[in-house]
C-alpha positions in Angstrom: 13.1 -42.5 -9.3 13.3 -39.4 -11.8 9.6 -39.0 -10.9 10.5 -39.3 -7.4 13.0 -36.8 -7.4 10.7 -34.4 -9.7 7.9 -35.0 -7.5 10.7 -33.8 -4.5 11.1 -30.7 -6.0 7.4 -29.6 -6.9 7.2 -30.3 -3.2 10.1 -28.3 -2.3 9.0 -25.3 -4.5 5.8 -24.9 -3.2 7.0 -24.7 0.8 9.6 -22.2 -0.3 6.8 -20.4 -2.1 4.7 -20.1 0.5 7.4 -19.2 3.0 8.2 -16.1 0.7 4.7 -15.0 1.6 4.8 -15.3 5.4 6.1 -12.1 7.1 8.9 -12.4 9.9 6.1 -12.9 12.7 4.2 -15.7 10.8 1.5 -13.3 8.8 0.8 -13.7 5.3 1.6 -10.5 3.5 -1.3 -9.3 1.5 0.5 -8.4 -1.8 -2.4 -6.1 -2.5 -2.7 -4.4 0.7 -4.0 -0.7 0.2 -1.5 1.7 0.7 -2.8 5.2 0.0 -5.6 7.1 -0.7 -5.9 8.4 3.1 -8.5 5.5 4.0 -8.9 3.8 7.3 -9.2 0.0 6.7 -12.1 -2.4 8.3 -8.8 -4.5 9.6 -5.5 -4.3 9.9 -2.6 -4.2 6.8 0.3 -6.6 8.0 3.4 -4.9 9.3 5.2 -5.4 6.3 2.8 -4.2 3.9 3.5 -1.1 2.0 7.2 -1.0 2.2 7.7 1.2 -0.8 5.5 3.7 -0.1 7.6 7.1 -1.0 7.6 10.6 0.3 6.1 14.0 -1.6 8.5 16.2 -2.8 7.9 19.6 -3.5 10.8 21.6 -4.8 10.6 25.3 -4.6 10.8 27.5 -7.8 14.2 28.9 -7.8 15.1 25.0 -6.9 16.8 25.9 -4.0 14.7 24.2 -1.2 12.7 21.0 -0.8 9.6 20.6 0.7 9.0 16.7 1.6 5.3 15.4 2.8 6.4 11.7 4.1 3.4 9.5 5.1 3.9 9.0 9.3 2.2 5.4 8.8 1.0 4.8 12.4 -1.8 2.6 12.5 -2.3 -0.4 10.7 -5.9 0.4 10.6 -5.3 3.1 8.2 -2.9 3.6 4.7 0.3 4.9 5.5 -0.7 8.6 4.4 -3.2 8.6 6.9 -1.0 11.2 8.7 1.9 13.1 7.4 5.2 14.8 8.2 6.4 17.6 6.7 10.4 18.5 6.2 11.8 21.2 5.0 15.4 20.6 3.1 17.5 22.9 1.0 18.9 21.8 -2.5 22.2 20.6 -0.8 20.2 18.1 1.6 20.5 19.9 4.7 17.0 19.5 6.8 16.0 22.9 8.1 13.2 22.0 10.2 10.1 19.8 10.1 6.9 19.5 11.3 5.0 16.4 12.4 1.3 16.1 12.0 0.6 12.6 13.5 -0.9 11.7 16.6 0.4 8.5 19.1 -2.3 6.1 17.7 -2.4 7.5 14.2 -6.3 8.4 14.7 -6.5 12.2 16.0 -3.9 13.8 13.8 -3.7 15.1 10.3 -2.5 14.5 6.5 -1.7 16.8 4.2 -4.0 17.5 1.3 -3.0 20.2 -1.0 0.5 21.9 -1.0 2.2 24.6 -3.0 5.7 26.7 -3.0 4.8 31.0 -3.6 6.3 32.0 -6.8 8.9 34.0 -4.8 10.1 30.5 -3.6 9.9 32.2 0.3 6.7 30.0 1.5 5.5 26.7 1.3 1.8 26.7 1.9 -0.6 23.5 2.8 -3.9 22.6 4.1 -4.3 19.5 6.4 -7.5 16.8 6.7 -8.2 15.1 10.3 -7.2 11.9 10.1 -10.3 11.1 12.5 -12.5 13.1 11.0 -12.9 15.2 13.4 -14.4 19.0 12.4 -14.5 18.3 8.6 -15.7 21.4 7.5 -12.9 22.6 8.8 -8.9 22.6 6.9 -6.3 24.1 8.7 -3.5 25.4 6.6 -0.1 26.1 7.5 2.9 28.4 6.0 6.1 27.8 6.3 8.5 31.0 6.4 12.2 30.5 4.8 13.6 33.5 6.0 12.4 32.6 9.4 12.5 29.2 9.1 9.4 28.5 11.2 6.2 27.2 10.6 2.8 29.1 11.2 -0.7 28.9 11.5 -2.7 30.7 8.6 -5.4 31.2 11.1 -3.3 33.1 13.0 -2.9 35.7 10.0 -6.6 36.3 9.6 -7.9 36.9 12.6 -8.2 33.6 14.4 -10.5 32.0 12.0 -10.5 28.5 10.5 -10.2 27.9 6.7 -13.2 25.9 5.1 -11.5 24.5 1.9 -8.3 22.8 1.3 -8.1 24.1 -1.7 -5.9 27.9 -2.1 -4.0 29.8 -4.5 -1.5 32.7 -5.1 -2.4 35.9 -6.8 1.2 37.5 -6.6 4.6 36.7 -5.6 3.7 35.8 -2.0 -0.1 37.0 -1.8 -2.6 33.8 -0.7 -6.1 33.6 -1.1 -8.1 30.8 0.5 -11.4 30.4 1.9 -12.9 31.3 5.7 -16.9 31.2 7.1 -18.4 34.2 6.3 -19.2 34.8 9.9 -18.8 32.5 13.0 -20.3 28.8 12.7 -21.3 29.3 8.8 -19.3 26.6 7.9 -21.4 26.0 4.5 -20.8 29.8 3.6 -17.6 30.5 2.8 -15.6 33.6 1.8 -12.3 34.0 -0.1 -9.4 35.9 2.3 -6.3 37.3 0.7 -3.1 37.7 3.1 0.4 39.3 1.9 2.4 36.3 4.0 5.1 38.7 4.1 3.7 41.6 5.5 1.3 38.6 7.9 5.1 37.0 9.2 6.1 40.3 10.6 3.2 41.1 12.2 3.2 37.8 14.3 4.4 37.1 17.4 7.9 35.2 17.9 7.2 32.0 18.8 7.3 30.7 22.4 11.2 29.4 23.6 
């Protein structure tokens, strides 16, 4: 009798363990589903995978503002960080603005590659990489101005020229150095370009309503 009870308990436990590995739709959850690394996947990951993916948080030097890079998580044929949303919040928790770089199918947007606050805490600068691999030599750079509460394209500050590296650096309170091409079409020959962001934002046309 005890043998049969013990067998029944083991069988019940096995059924419950198997059930716990199923999603509501009946798909087996992959415990080792790839959840980061900006990778396209050969087969879709389970819909309930990667539930604990966290935002990257960049705190301004003066601690007054936070920039969050959130995974868009659109396509199951990619890791959740294949496209990004950027959210700017005050230290008090108020959302100041945001920008979504995801695409409808998760294959034609951008993800954030590198990001930095300016030393004076007035500008958040980040570079992007195409989720679909388009123009692999191009790394668009975006700049958020806290004073104007506005995102702008770094390319617009350098006469429409592209940036050809995801790396950049600051050399002063709000002066950034990035890389552009030496001449149109010369994507393999990079030259530095220096921009005072404070002055650059003053020259940009007002955003269209």
